[in-house]
N, C-alpha and C positions, 0 to 999 in steps of 0.2 A: 830807367831811361833807354832808350834804344839809339842806335846809331845807322844812319843810312846815307850812303856817299859821302861818309865823312861829316855830316850833319847830326847833333844830337836833339832828340826830342825827346818828351815826356809821355809816357803811357800810363794809366792809372793801375794801381795793383787790383786783383781780381775779386778782393774782398770791397771794394769801393762801389757805393750805389750813388744814384743819381743820375739826372740827365746828364748826357754827354755832351762835351763842349769841345770843338775843335779850335785851336789859336794857333794860327800860321804866324803872325806878326805880334809880338807882345815880351813882357819881361820874364815869360815863362812861355815855352813853345812845344804844343803836342795835343793830346785828347788827356781833357781833365773831367772827374767827375763831380757834379754839382755846380750850381751858380756861387755859393759861398767860397769854394776853393778856387774859382775860376775870375770872380771880378777883380781881385787884386792885382791879377796880370794883365788885365786890360781896360779896366776903368782908369779916365784920364790918363791914359797911355797914348801919346801921338802915333797916329796911323794904325794903332791897334786892329787886327784883323781877325774875327772869331765868329763860328756859327754852331748852332746845335746839330749834332749829329745822331742818326737812331741806332747806331751799333758800333761797337768798336773795331769791327772788320771794315766799316763804311769810313770812320775816322782815319782810320791807317792809310787806308788807298787815298783818301783825299791829302792827308800829310806827306805821302811819297811823291803823290802828282806837284805838291806845292813846291817841294824840294828840287824834282825834277826840273820845275819851269823857274827855280831861283826866286820863288816867290815866298819862301820860307824866311824870317829873319828874328833872331832875337835883337831886343832893344834895351837898354840900360833902365 
């Protein structure tokens, strides 16, 4: 986990492989590797917001932007 401006978000371990997904609103928020790890945190979650990202750097940059805009949110 990483913290930016007091907001905690997840980042995959370097050993994780697979398509990367950015989740800005969901039961888990951050960058997640692989759809099987991503889907439980966004499917059937009201207002979940997520997208594919091409790199960890792209995902982190987008996550920080979402936090700055107050668009990132953990949902129960």
